[in-house]
C-alpha positions as a Python dict, from the first residue, in 0.01 Angstrom:
ca = {
    (1, 'M'): (0, 0, 0),
    (2, 'A'): (-103, 50, -357),
    (3, 'T'): (-462, 95, -251),
    (4, 'S'): (-382, 372, -5),
    (5, 'T'): (-168, 554, -261),
    (6, 'S'): (-453, 548, -513),
    (7, 'A'): (-696, 683, -257),
    (8, 'K'): (-459, 963, -171),
    (9, 'S'): (-414, 1066, -536),
    (10, 'V'): (-791, 1075, -591),
    (11, 'A'): (-840, 1285, -284),
    (12, 'T'): (-586, 1542, -400),
    (13, 'L'): (-743, 1593, -747),
    (14, 'P'): (-852, 1957, -794),
    (15, 'Q'): (-1228, 2015, -792),
    (16, 'Q'): (-1376, 2062, -1142),
    (17, 'N'): (-1602, 2360, -1214),
    (18, 'V'): (-1919, 2256, -1399),
    (19, 'V'): (-2101, 2514, -1614),
    (20, 'E'): (-2445, 2408, -1739),
    (21, 'L'): (-2591, 2611, -2027),
    (22, 'T'): (-2907, 2586, -2236),
    (23, 'S'): (-2867, 2696, -2597),
    (24, 'S'): (-3197, 2883, -2625),
    (25, 'E'): (-3169, 3061, -2288),
    (26, 'D'): (-2797, 3123, -2237),
    (27, 'G'): (-2677, 3163, -2595),
    (28, 'K'): (-2763, 3381, -2891),
    (29, 'I'): (-2747, 3323, -3264),
    (30, 'A'): (-2473, 3534, -3417),
    (31, 'G'): (-2542, 3430, -3775),
    (32, 'V'): (-2706, 3181, -4006),
    (33, 'A'): (-2607, 3091, -4361),
    (34, 'V'): (-2888, 2908, -4540),
    (35, 'Y'): (-2788, 2703, -4842),
    (36, 'S'): (-3006, 2505, -5080),
    (37, 'H'): (-3007, 2190, -4863),
    (38, 'R'): (-2854, 2285, -4527),
    (39, 'A'): (-2778, 2577, -4298),
    (40, 'E'): (-2471, 2681, -4099),
    (41, 'V'): (-2548, 2827, -3756),
    (42, 'T'): (-2319, 3026, -3525),
    (43, 'R'): (-2416, 3046, -3156),
    (44, 'T'): (-2222, 3241, -2893),
    (45, 'F'): (-2214, 3195, -2514),
    (46, 'N'): (-2061, 3425, -2252),
    (47, 'F'): (-1981, 3288, -1903),
    (48, 'A'): (-1716, 3286, -1631),
    (49, 'L'): (-1438, 3028, -1587),
    (50, 'T'): (-1257, 2940, -1269),
    (51, 'S'): (-890, 2863, -1246),
    (52, 'G'): (-826, 2500, -1338),
    (53, 'Q'): (-1051, 2247, -1505),
    (54, 'N'): (-1394, 2359, -1632),
    (55, 'Q'): (-1659, 2127, -1769),
    (56, 'V'): (-1905, 2318, -1992),
    (57, 'E'): (-2231, 2138, -2072),
    (58, 'I'): (-2442, 2296, -2351),
    (59, 'S'): (-2778, 2126, -2400),
    (60, 'G'): (-3081, 2195, -2616),
    (61, 'L'): (-2900, 2193, -2950),
    (62, 'P'): (-3101, 2080, -3256),
    (63, 'T'): (-3141, 1710, -3326),
    (64, 'L'): (-3066, 1782, -3695),
    (65, 'L'): (-2713, 1898, -3605),
    (66, 'I'): (-2454, 1736, -3834),
    (67, 'Q'): (-2196, 1615, -3583),
    (68, 'D'): (-1896, 1620, -3817),
    (69, 'S'): (-1957, 1989, -3889),
    (70, 'L'): (-1923, 2111, -3526),
    (71, 'R'): (-1648, 2364, -3457),
    (72, 'V'): (-1582, 2522, -3115),
    (73, 'Q'): (-1400, 2854, -3091),
    (74, 'G'): (-1319, 3059, -2782),
    (75, 'K'): (-1210, 3413, -2697),
    (76, 'G'): (-1057, 3461, -2354),
    (77, 'T'): (-818, 3296, -2110),
    (78, 'G'): (-837, 2921, -2144),
    (79, 'M'): (-759, 2624, -2364),
    (80, 'I'): (-1013, 2385, -2513),
    (81, 'Q'): (-896, 2033, -2435),
    (82, 'N'): (-1181, 1807, -2541),
    (83, 'V'): (-1521, 1824, -2714),
    (84, 'T'): (-1780, 1547, -2705),
    (85, 'I'): (-2131, 1524, -2853),
    (86, 'S'): (-2410, 1317, -2702),
    (87, 'Q'): (-2783, 1269, -2738),
    (88, 'K'): (-3012, 1347, -2448),
    (89, 'S'): (-3256, 1063, -2385),
    (90, 'P'): (-3622, 1124, -2308),
    (91, 'P'): (-3724, 1090, -1942),
    (92, 'P'): (-3840, 735, -1851),
    (93, 'R'): (-4214, 694, -1848),
    (94, 'S'): (-4189, 569, -1490),
    (95, 'E'): (-4074, 914, -1379),
    (96, 'L'): (-4401, 1059, -1507),
    (97, 'D'): (-4614, 791, -1338),
    (98, 'S'): (-4853, 919, -1071),
    (99, 'K'): (-4707, 696, -798),
    (100, 'C'): (-4355, 820, -870),
    (101, 'L'): (-4470, 1181, -875),
    (102, 'E'): (-4640, 1137, -537),
    (103, 'K'): (-4305, 1051, -381),
    (104, 'S'): (-4139, 1369, -510),
    (105, 'D'): (-4068, 1650, -264),
    (106, 'E'): (-4307, 1887, -443),
    (107, 'V'): (-4603, 1649, -434),
    (108, 'K'): (-4552, 1449, -113),
    (109, 'P'): (-4704, 1708, 134),
    (110, 'L'): (-5023, 1730, -70),
    (111, 'W'): (-5038, 1354, -106),
    (112, 'L'): (-5006, 1305, 273),
    (113, 'K'): (-5275, 1566, 338),
    (114, 'K'): (-5507, 1391, 94),
    (115, 'L'): (-5436, 1058, 264),
    (116, 'E'): (-5516, 1203, 610),
    (117, 'L'): (-5846, 1343, 488),
    (118, 'E'): (-5944, 1014, 326),
    (119, 'Q'): (-5867, 830, 653),
    (120, 'A'): (-6068, 1083, 856),
    (121, 'I'): (-6365, 1041, 622),
    (122, 'E'): (-6338, 664, 659),
    (123, 'R'): (-6340, 690, 1040),
    (124, 'N'): (-6638, 925, 1027),
    (125, 'D'): (-6828, 677, 810),
    (126, 'Q'): (-6747, 395, 1054),
    (127, 'S'): (-6886, 601, 1343),
    (128, 'K'): (-7211, 658, 1155),
    (129, 'N'): (-7239, 287, 1077),
    (130, 'T'): (-7182, 197, 1444),
    (131, 'L'): (-7463, 427, 1555),
    (132, 'K'): (-7694, 285, 1291),
    (133, 'K'): (-7625, -72, 1403),
    (134, 'Y'): (-7691, 28, 1764),
    (135, 'M'): (-8026, 182, 1674),
    (136, 'D'): (-8114, -127, 1471),
    (137, 'S'): (-8049, -341, 1779),
    (138, 'L'): (-8300, -137, 1981),
    (139, 'A'): (-8577, -202, 1733),
    (140, 'S'): (-8668, -544, 1885),
    (141, 'P'): (-8958, -544, 2138),
    (142, 'G'): (-8851, -497, 2501),
    (143, 'A'): (-8491, -390, 2419),
    (144, 'I'): (-8538, -64, 2613),
    (145, 'P'): (-8823, 76, 2818),
    (146, 'F'): (-9072, 278, 2620),
    (147, 'S'): (-8994, 584, 2836),
    (148, 'K'): (-8634, 578, 2710),
    (149, 'V'): (-8717, 560, 2337),
    (150, 'V'): (-8768, 932, 2285),
    (151, 'E'): (-8452, 1022, 2475),
    (152, 'T'): (-8243, 764, 2291),
    (153, 'T'): (-8375, 871, 1952),
    (154, 'S'): (-8299, 1235, 2026),
    (155, 'E'): (-7942, 1156, 2132),
    (156, 'Y'): (-7894, 949, 1813),
    (157, 'D'): (-8017, 1233, 1597),
    (158, 'I'): (-7772, 1478, 1757),
    (159, 'A'): (-7478, 1239, 1718),
    (160, 'V'): (-7553, 1157, 1353),
    (161, 'T'): (-7597, 1525, 1267),
    (162, 'E'): (-7252, 1608, 1407),
    (163, 'L'): (-7094, 1321, 1217),
    (164, 'Q'): (-7260, 1430, 892),
    (165, 'K'): (-7139, 1790, 933),
    (166, 'K'): (-6789, 1664, 999),
    (167, 'G'): (-6808, 1439, 693),
    (168, 'N'): (-6920, 1727, 469),
    (169, 'T'): (-6633, 1945, 591),
    (170, 'L'): (-6382, 1667, 532),
    (171, 'A'): (-6521, 1607, 181),
    (172, 'E'): (-6480, 1975, 91),
    (173, 'E'): (-6122, 1978, 219),
    (174, 'L'): (-6048, 1659, 29),
    (175, 'E'): (-6181, 1809, -294),
    (176, 'V'): (-5955, 2114, -257),
    (177, 'V'): (-5647, 1906, -177),
    (178, 'A'): (-5718, 1658, -459),
    (179, 'K'): (-5746, 1943, -710),
    (180, 'A'): (-5419, 2097, -590),
    (181, 'L'): (-5249, 1758, -610),
    (182, 'S'): (-5373, 1701, -967),
    (183, 'E'): (-5254, 2046, -1078),
    (184, 'K'): (-4914, 1989, -920),
    (185, 'K'): (-4872, 1655, -1099),
    (186, 'H'): (-4975, 1812, -1430),
    (187, 'A'): (-4724, 2094, -1380),
    (188, 'L'): (-4446, 1847, -1305),
    (189, 'R'): (-4530, 1639, -1612),
    (190, 'S'): (-4535, 1952, -1832),
    (191, 'A'): (-4204, 2069, -1686),
    (192, 'A'): (-4048, 1729, -1752),
    (193, 'K'): (-4169, 1734, -2113),
    (194, 'T'): (-4048, 2092, -2157),
    (195, 'K'): (-3702, 2002, -2035),
    (196, 'W'): (-3685, 1736, -2302),
    (197, 'D'): (-3772, 1850, -2655),
    (198, 'A'): (-3760, 1585, -2925),
    (199, 'H'): (-3620, 1848, -3165),
    (200, 'L'): (-3347, 1969, -2924),
    (201, 'T'): (-3176, 1655, -2798),
    (202, 'V'): (-2808, 1721, -2876),
    (203, 'K'): (-2571, 1800, -2590),
    (204, 'V'): (-2213, 1924, -2631),
    (205, 'S'): (-1958, 1880, -2350),
    (206, 'I'): (-1645, 2096, -2363),
    (207, 'Q'): (-1341, 2055, -2138),
    (208, 'I'): (-1160, 2386, -2084),
    (209, 'L'): (-843, 2445, -1883),
    (210, 'A'): (-809, 2800, -1751),
    (211, 'E'): (-494, 2931, -1585),
    (212, 'V'): (-679, 3218, -1417),
    (213, 'E'): (-1038, 3314, -1351),
    (214, 'G'): (-1207, 3524, -1618),
    (215, 'E'): (-1483, 3567, -1874),
    (216, 'I'): (-1486, 3372, -2198),
    (217, 'E'): (-1687, 3394, -2519),
    (218, 'L'): (-1748, 3053, -2667),
    (219, 'S'): (-1873, 3010, -3026),
    (220, 'L'): (-2034, 2696, -3162),
    (221, 'V'): (-2046, 2670, -3542),
    (222, 'Y'): (-2243, 2378, -3681),
    (223, 'A'): (-2451, 2272, -3979),
    (224, 'V'): (-2807, 2144, -3968),
    (225, 'S'): (-2985, 1933, -4227),
    (226, 'N'): (-3344, 1945, -4353),
    (227, 'T'): (-3310, 2317, -4421),
    (228, 'S'): (-3358, 2500, -4750),
    (229, 'W'): (-3476, 2823, -4907),
    (230, 'S'): (-3619, 2931, -5240),
    (231, 'P'): (-3648, 3277, -5400),
    (232, 'R'): (-3979, 3460, -5428),
    (233, 'L'): (-4037, 3802, -5582),
    (234, 'A'): (-4312, 4060, -5564),
    (235, 'V'): (-4341, 4303, -5856),
    (236, 'S'): (-4533, 4629, -5815),
    (237, 'N'): (-4556, 4888, -6090),
    (238, 'Q'): (-4529, 5260, -6010),
    (239, 'Q'): (-4570, 5405, -6362),
    (240, 'S'): (-4210, 5520, -6426),
    (241, 'Y'): (-4042, 5244, -6230),
    (242, 'T'): (-4103, 4894, -6100),
    (243, 'K'): (-4069, 4802, -5734),
    (244, 'L'): (-3917, 4457, -5700),
    (245, 'I'): (-3924, 4289, -5358),
    (246, 'T'): (-3681, 3998, -5334),
    (247, 'Q'): (-3795, 3747, -5074),
    (248, 'A'): (-3695, 3405, -4945),
    (249, 'L'): (-3887, 3108, -4809),
    (250, 'P'): (-3665, 2942, -4545),
    (251, 'T'): (-3782, 2644, -4343),
    (252, 'I'): (-3588, 2681, -4018),
    (253, 'G'): (-3564, 2945, -3742),
    (254, 'Y'): (-3267, 3178, -3774),
    (255, 'Q'): (-3178, 3542, -3733),
    (256, 'P'): (-2968, 3758, -3959),
    (257, 'A'): (-2842, 3631, -4298),
    (258, 'I'): (-2907, 3415, -4601),
    (259, 'I'): (-2646, 3281, -4842),
    (260, 'S'): (-2745, 3077, -5143),
    (261, 'S'): (-2569, 2857, -5393),
    (262, 'M'): (-2802, 2723, -5659),
    (263, 'G'): (-2689, 2533, -5968),
    (264, 'D'): (-2494, 2739, -6219),
    (265, 'V'): (-2582, 3066, -6046),
    (266, 'S'): (-2415, 3148, -5713),
    (267, 'A'): (-2523, 3449, -5513),
    (268, 'S'): (-2513, 3573, -5155),
    (269, 'F'): (-2790, 3772, -4989),
    (270, 'A'): (-2785, 3936, -4646),
    (271, 'V'): (-3113, 3991, -4465),
    (272, 'P'): (-3112, 4344, -4316),
    (273, 'G'): (-3157, 4374, -3940),
    (274, 'L'): (-3247, 4086, -3711),
    (275, 'T'): (-3514, 3839, -3810),
    (276, 'T'): (-3641, 3541, -3614),
    (277, 'I'): (-3831, 3261, -3784),
    (278, 'P'): (-4002, 2980, -3590),
    (279, 'S'): (-3867, 2630, -3652),
    (280, 'D'): (-4215, 2493, -3713),
    (281, 'G'): (-4159, 2331, -4052),
    (282, 'A'): (-4380, 2589, -4224),
    (283, 'Q'): (-4270, 2832, -4493),
    (284, 'H'): (-4206, 3190, -4383),
    (285, 'M'): (-4149, 3492, -4607),
    (286, 'V'): (-3839, 3704, -4538),
    (287, 'T'): (-3762, 4023, -4730),
    (288, 'I'): (-3405, 4039, -4858),
    (289, 'A'): (-3417, 4363, -5057),
    (290, 'L'): (-3655, 4625, -5191),
    (291, 'L'): (-3535, 4741, -5533),
    (292, 'K'): (-3653, 5037, -5739),
    (293, 'L'): (-3573, 4957, -6099),
    (294, 'D'): (-3637, 5174, -6402),
    (295, 'A'): (-3899, 5011, -6617),
    (296, 'N'): (-4054, 5080, -6953),
    (297, 'L'): (-4421, 4993, -6918),
    (298, 'S'): (-4623, 4903, -7224),
    (299, 'W'): (-4983, 4801, -7273),
    (300, 'V'): (-5073, 4562, -7554),
    (301, 'S'): (-5411, 4435, -7668),
    (302, 'V'): (-5543, 4233, -7960),
    (303, 'P'): (-5914, 4303, -7905),
    (304, 'K'): (-6019, 4075, -8191),
    (305, 'K'): (-5897, 3783, -7981),
    (306, 'D'): (-5941, 3922, -7629),
    (307, 'P'): (-6068, 4273, -7546),
    (308, 'K'): (-5841, 4307, -7242),
    (309, 'M'): (-5535, 4522, -7191),
    (310, 'Y'): (-5217, 4337, -7097),
    (311, 'L'): (-4941, 4520, -6912),
    (312, 'N'): (-4574, 4441, -6968),
    (313, 'A'): (-4260, 4581, -6808),
    (314, 'K'): (-3919, 4586, -6968),
    (315, 'I'): (-3677, 4625, -6681),
    (316, 'Q'): (-3305, 4672, -6639),
    (317, 'N'): (-3153, 4524, -6325),
    (318, 'A'): (-2951, 4827, -6215),
    (319, 'S'): (-2896, 4680, -5867),
    (320, 'E'): (-2600, 4485, -5735),
    (321, 'Y'): (-2820, 4181, -5675),
    (322, 'V'): (-2837, 3871, -5890),
    (323, 'L'): (-3204, 3789, -5935),
    (324, 'L'): (-3258, 3416, -5914),
    (325, 'K'): (-3524, 3250, -6123),
    (326, 'G'): (-3845, 3212, -5930),
    (327, 'P'): (-4216, 3284, -5910),
    (328, 'A'): (-4335, 3641, -5865),
    (329, 'N'): (-4657, 3795, -5737),
    (330, 'V'): (-4761, 4093, -5950),
    (331, 'Y'): (-4933, 4401, -5807),
    (332, 'V'): (-5076, 4687, -6012),
    (333, 'D'): (-5184, 5002, -5827),
    (334, 'G'): (-5150, 4812, -5500),
    (335, 'S'): (-5381, 4525, -5597),
    (336, 'F'): (-5272, 4167, -5666),
    (337, 'I'): (-5356, 4077, -6024),
    (338, 'A'): (-5141, 3784, -6139),
    (339, 'R'): (-4854, 3545, -6084),
    (340, 'S'): (-4554, 3548, -6314),
    (341, 'T'): (-4202, 3407, -6336),
    (342, 'I'): (-3882, 3609, -6322),
    (343, 'P'): (-3582, 3463, -6510),
    (344, 'A'): (-3231, 3455, -6368),
    (345, 'V'): (-3096, 3807, -6420),
    (346, 'S'): (-2745, 3939, -6358),
    (347, 'P'): (-2670, 4300, -6261),
    (348, 'E'): (-2719, 4545, -6552),
    (349, 'E'): (-2900, 4278, -6751),
    (350, 'K'): (-3241, 4351, -6905),
    (351, 'F'): (-3544, 4129, -6873),
    (352, 'E'): (-3914, 4135, -6949),
    (353, 'C'): (-4194, 4070, -6704),
    (354, 'A'): (-4561, 4019, -6786),
    (355, 'L'): (-4771, 4207, -6532),
    (356, 'G'): (-5105, 4061, -6628),
    (357, 'I'): (-5429, 4238, -6713),
    (358, 'D'): (-5472, 4607, -6634),
    (359, 'P'): (-5844, 4652, -6562),
    (360, 'A'): (-5808, 5031, -6545),
    (361, 'I'): (-5781, 5049, -6926),
    (362, 'R'): (-6102, 4929, -7087),
    (363, 'I'): (-6149, 4832, -7450),
    (364, 'T'): (-6471, 4819, -7648),
    (365, 'Y'): (-6449, 4622, -7973),
    (366, 'H'): (-6753, 4744, -8163),
    (367, 'P'): (-6941, 4521, -8412),
    (368, 'L'): (-6814, 4518, -8769),
    (369, 'A'): (-7014, 4741, -9006),
    (370, 'K'): (-7056, 4593, -9357),
    (371, 'K'): (-7177, 4743, -9686),
    (372, 'L'): (-7203, 4589, -10034),
    (373, 'S'): (-7195, 4792, -10360),
    (374, 'Q'): (-7105, 4751, -10728),
    (375, 'S'): (-6864, 4946, -10946),
    (376, 'G'): (-6738, 4950, -11305),
    (377, 'L'): (-6907, 4986, -11645),
    (378, 'L'): (-6755, 4717, -11864),
    (379, 'S'): (-6608, 4494, -11596),
    (380, 'K'): (-6839, 4507, -11301),
    (381, 'S'): (-6709, 4431, -10953),
    (382, 'K'): (-6863, 4376, -10614),
    (383, 'V'): (-6718, 4598, -10342),
    (384, 'Y'): (-6747, 4495, -9977),
    (385, 'S'): (-6681, 4791, -9744),
    (386, 'Y'): (-6598, 4726, -9378),
    (387, 'T'): (-6563, 4958, -9080),
    (388, 'R'): (-6441, 4856, -8735),
    (389, 'R'): (-6435, 5093, -8437),
    (390, 'I'): (-6228, 5038, -8124),
    (391, 'T'): (-6268, 5251, -7810),
    (392, 'I'): (-6001, 5267, -7539),
    (393, 'H'): (-6098, 5423, -7206),
    (394, 'N'): (-5821, 5523, -6963),
    (395, 'T'): (-5988, 5531, -6619),
    (396, 'K'): (-5661, 5607, -6440),
    (397, 'N'): (-5579, 5944, -6287),
    (398, 'S'): (-5258, 5966, -6489),
    (399, 'T'): (-5161, 5965, -6855),
    (400, 'V'): (-5081, 5624, -6999),
    (401, 'E'): (-4818, 5609, -7272),
    (402, 'G'): (-4706, 5313, -7476),
    (403, 'V'): (-5052, 5166, -7539),
    (404, 'K'): (-5046, 4935, -7840),
    (405, 'I'): (-5363, 4810, -8012),
    (406, 'I'): (-5328, 4545, -8284),
    (407, 'D'): (-5591, 4456, -8544),
    (408, 'Q'): (-5587, 4306, -8891),
    (409, 'I'): (-5732, 4336, -9239),
    (410, 'P'): (-5768, 4043, -9484),
    (411, 'V'): (-5493, 3939, -9723),
    (412, 'S'): (-5592, 3804, -10063),
    (413, 'E'): (-5421, 3510, -10226),
    (414, 'D'): (-5630, 3539, -10543),
    (415, 'A'): (-5528, 3788, -10811),
    (416, 'T'): (-5893, 3865, -10890),
    (417, 'I'): (-5967, 3968, -10530),
    (418, 'T'): (-5811, 4288, -10399),
    (419, 'V'): (-5804, 4440, -10051),
    (420, 'K'): (-5761, 4814, -10007),
    (421, 'L'): (-5697, 4991, -9676),
    (422, 'H'): (-5869, 5331, -9633),
    (423, 'S'): (-5813, 5414, -9265),
    (424, 'P'): (-5556, 5453, -9132),
    (425, 'A'): (-5404, 5571, -9458),
    (426, 'L'): (-5086, 5363, -9445),
    (427, 'Q'): (-4869, 5312, -9751),
    (428, 'P'): (-4955, 4962, -9882),
    (429, 'P'): (-4670, 4719, -9959),
    (430, 'N'): (-4722, 4746, -10338),
    (431, 'F'): (-4371, 4627, -10421),
    (432, 'S'): (-4498, 4268, -10397),
    (433, 'S'): (-4690, 4074, -10657),
    (434, 'P'): (-5047, 4182, -10727),
    (435, 'A'): (-5174, 3869, -10561),
    (436, 'N'): (-5056, 3995, -10225),
    (437, 'T'): (-5239, 4294, -10087),
    (438, 'G'): (-5321, 4199, -9731),
    (439, 'P'): (-5381, 3884, -9486),
    (440, 'V'): (-5690, 3722, -9367),
    (441, 'S'): (-6057, 3765, -9338),
    (442, 'P'): (-6170, 3940, -9022),
    (443, 'S'): (-6342, 3617, -8930),
    (444, 'D'): (-6131, 3328, -8811),
    (445, 'T'): (-6239, 3102, -9095),
    (446, 'G'): (-6279, 3298, -9418),
    (447, 'S'): (-6260, 3173, -9777),
    (448, 'A'): (-6325, 3289, -10132),
    (449, 'K'): (-6453, 3112, -10443),
    (450, 'N'): (-6392, 3237, -10796),
    (451, 'S'): (-6607, 3042, -11049),
    (452, 'G'): (-6495, 2724, -10874),
    (453, 'K'): (-6125, 2807, -10907),
    (454, 'G'): (-6078, 2871, -10532),
    (455, 'G'): (-5854, 3113, -10346),
    (456, 'L'): (-5818, 3136, -9965),
    (457, 'F'): (-5819, 3402, -9698),
    (458, 'R'): (-5566, 3275, -9439),
    (459, 'N'): (-5646, 3271, -9066),
    (460, 'I'): (-5526, 3553, -8847),
    (461, 'G'): (-5170, 3503, -8732),
    (462, 'G'): (-5071, 3294, -9033),
    (463, 'S'): (-4765, 3377, -9240),
    (464, 'S'): (-4803, 3494, -9596),
    (465, 'N'): (-4438, 3495, -9695),
    (466, 'E'): (-4442, 3155, -9862),
    (467, 'S'): (-4700, 3264, -10121),
    (468, 'N'): (-4545, 3598, -10207),
    (469, 'S'): (-4321, 3653, -10504),
    (470, 'T'): (-4136, 3976, -10550),
    (471, 'S'): (-4104, 4142, -10883),
    (472, 'G'): (-3771, 4293, -10789),
    (473, 'T'): (-3580, 4431, -10496),
    (474, 'P'): (-3770, 4732, -10356),
    (475, 'S'): (-3586, 5057, -10308),
    (476, 'D'): (-3499, 5195, -9965),
    (477, 'K'): (-3738, 5482, -10029),
    (478, 'A'): (-4026, 5243, -10095),
    (479, 'L'): (-3943, 5040, -9787),
    (480, 'K'): (-3929, 5346, -9563),
    (481, 'A'): (-4257, 5473, -9705),
    (482, 'V'): (-4426, 5150, -9597),
    (483, 'A'): (-4252, 5157, -9259),
    (484, 'K'): (-4346, 5519, -9188),
    (485, 'S'): (-4585, 5583, -8899),
    (486, 'I'): (-4865, 5834, -8948),
    (487, 'K'): (-5052, 6051, -8702),
    (488, 'V'): (-5424, 5975, -8699),
    (489, 'S'): (-5525, 6193, -8402),
    (490, 'P'): (-5358, 6374, -8109),
    (491, 'G'): (-5147, 6121, -7921),
    (492, 'V'): (-5225, 5836, -8163),
    (493, 'M'): (-4990, 5700, -8430),
    (494, 'A'): (-5063, 5415, -8672),
    (495, 'Q'): (-4822, 5181, -8848),
    (496, 'W'): (-4794, 4839, -9000),
    (497, 'N'): (-4730, 4614, -8703),
    (498, 'R'): (-4363, 4541, -8637),
    (499, 'P'): (-4270, 4175, -8593),
    (500, 'D'): (-4152, 4098, -8237),
    (501, 'D'): (-4223, 4458, -8134),
    (502, 'S'): (-3893, 4571, -8290),
    (503, 'E'): (-3787, 4932, -8301),
    (504, 'S'): (-3999, 5123, -8550),
    (505, 'I'): (-3881, 5374, -8807),
    (506, 'T'): (-4055, 5709, -8782),
    (507, 'G'): (-4103, 5944, -9071),
    (508, 'D'): (-3942, 6265, -8955),
    (509, 'G'): (-3841, 6171, -8601),
    (510, 'S'): (-4086, 6416, -8445),
    (511, 'T'): (-4128, 6436, -8067),
    (512, 'E'): (-4481, 6300, -8082),
    (513, 'E'): (-4374, 6002, -8287),
    (514, 'K'): (-4090, 5929, -8046),
    (515, 'K'): (-4336, 5930, -7755),
    (516, 'A'): (-4564, 5698, -7946),
    (517, 'H'): (-4277, 5458, -8007),
    (518, 'R'): (-4119, 5473, -7661),
    (519, 'S'): (-4221, 5110, -7600),
    (520, 'S'): (-4001, 4994, -7888),
    (521, 'E'): (-3695, 5190, -7778),
    (522, 'F'): (-3644, 4952, -7488),
    (523, 'A'): (-3697, 4635, -7695),
    (524, 'L'): (-3486, 4343, -7582),
    (525, 'D'): (-3395, 4258, -7941),
    (526, 'S'): (-3362, 4617, -8063),
    (527, 'S'): (-3008, 4540, -8179),
    (528, 'E'): (-3148, 4308, -8445),
    (529, 'P'): (-3230, 4484, -8776),
    (530, 'L'): (-3594, 4501, -8882),
    (531, 'D'): (-3682, 4334, -9211),
    (532, 'L'): (-3887, 4608, -9376),
    (533, 'T'): (-3991, 4383, -9663),
    (534, 'V'): (-4234, 4191, -9442),
    (535, 'L'): (-4424, 4495, -9312),
    (536, 'G'): (-4791, 4491, -9405),
    (537, 'K'): (-4783, 4152, -9569),
    (538, 'D'): (-4970, 3990, -9281),
    (539, 'G'): (-5229, 4271, -9276),
    (540, 'K'): (-5161, 4353, -8911),
    (541, 'I'): (-5193, 4717, -8809),
    (542, 'S'): (-5097, 4866, -8475),
    (543, 'W'): (-5192, 5195, -8311),
    (544, 'L'): (-4951, 5346, -8057),
    (545, 'C'): (-5140, 5569, -7817),
    (546, 'S'): (-5078, 5818, -7541),
    (547, 'I'): (-5406, 5849, -7349),
    (548, 'P'): (-5470, 6130, -7097),
    (549, 'P'): (-5640, 6045, -6766),
    (550, 'Q'): (-6014, 5977, -6768),
    (551, 'T'): (-6018, 5998, -7148),
    (552, 'K'): (-6156, 5783, -7430),
    (553, 'V'): (-5976, 5733, -7761),
    (554, 'N'): (-6158, 5606, -8069),
    (555, 'L'): (-5974, 5412, -8340),
    (556, 'T'): (-6121, 5338, -8681),
    (557, 'L'): (-6017, 5065, -8922),
    (558, 'Q'): (-6171, 5084, -9272),
    (559, 'W'): (-6100, 4863, -9572),
    (560, 'E'): (-6276, 4728, -9879),
    (561, 'V'): (-6262, 4399, -10066),
    (562, 'S'): (-6323, 4403, -10445),
    (563, 'A'): (-6405, 4097, -10652),
    (564, 'P'): (-6563, 4029, -10993),
    (565, 'V'): (-6940, 4003, -10992),
    (566, 'N'): (-6931, 3633, -11078),
    (567, 'T'): (-6695, 3560, -10787),
    (568, 'E'): (-6852, 3434, -10469),
    (569, 'V'): (-6665, 3560, -10163),
    (570, 'V'): (-6764, 3396, -9837),
    (571, 'G'): (-6647, 3431, -9478),
    (572, 'I'): (-6578, 3805, -9475),
}
């Protein structure tokens, strides 16, 4: 009695509607959020439900899916009752075996045809062998009358020829059928492998109860591991502004958005439009934003050390984006020239970016001209006169402003040796002790000897502050006289080089001087006061130039070194 009741209840169960979906074919990615070590994916599916129980099977989800992160959401008539996650196993190797494939409905007709042809060929071969044995039996003397030999041989030849033709035809048919059978097996194996992808083995089963028939939109939100992204930037200068391309290097296929959270800096970035990236494990570049930022471009060269022009950009991040620290490719006039690093920059923050060498501005550092003479009647002195010429050639088709050339004259540490600057005619820092009139020898290793008492010319770049003693606090007027820039030619100003490229003080604030000093107006540390007492003490001189297109500018540095006749000065 109990058994019959159970059978009746099973028979009266309502039929369940089964909906089978494949993630890549039946669903679409509505969004992806890529974090530093994982990604959150949202997939949507639209399908019809029938009244009652519905079993939805979604296969082809990524193997890297983090099961605890799965959320299922639905829009429409129906209630989600149960969600289960399972792994799809690979097809057994036996299913791909040739013998198993031959029994399949797709392959069996070809296999039977091949078998029939092979059997027909075997029968044909047996017939030929029978005829051959018969002819061999007639070879013994007296087996048949001689008059019958010709007739029998002719009949044998006709029969064998027919069998050979039939055998050739069967062999051709067998070759065609065998090729078709092989192709069919290969197609079935490929289809079986395609249905099972080692990277897409997760299957989600969802039980949905619907009161009425209708459409439903189902959303699967899940996280995947082994996914990351890193910022990349491309910097391209356009004279008055810098074009900054913010890019990302994700490592998983996705479509519309990127969100990042990295260390102490958190920022979100949305990729415009729809973008699809293959999940092939390789890095792919995705553009997040193209920013036009105002930049103050400056060109700096120390031709004594390296006769190349280096381009720098001082940029203010006027965008709403937080720029994450990362490597940057630098382009000048559309050509790749260098790799740099961009620091982490908040909106409205200023930063500096080295743009590498600008080959369009060429520098010629001419050989040093030397001349020795004597002066004085009672106290004779040797005078060494030096002249250095520097030529800057702007090969661009536009004017280049903010070009800074730095050179240096020697500084004496011996009271008997004096250094005097002739060109450019800058005010010397005479408020220091007489022993300090300017830094190093033009050579990297200069020295002076005074009757065996010594005295050194320091190397370029060395500090001279520790050996200087002031005879009193200089007046503001004296300091400003030393700090004043002078015009040496149209578009060229000269000054004692400012430490750290700080904002310079111009003499009368003329328009030309302001143009010459535009590179210092955007200095990152311009809020820090400039110590005027150190100007000129290291012997460094800088020219600030504005160079028209296709024009050469010549700079001249002249100085002399005086020493008593009995003083040997070497290395200059």
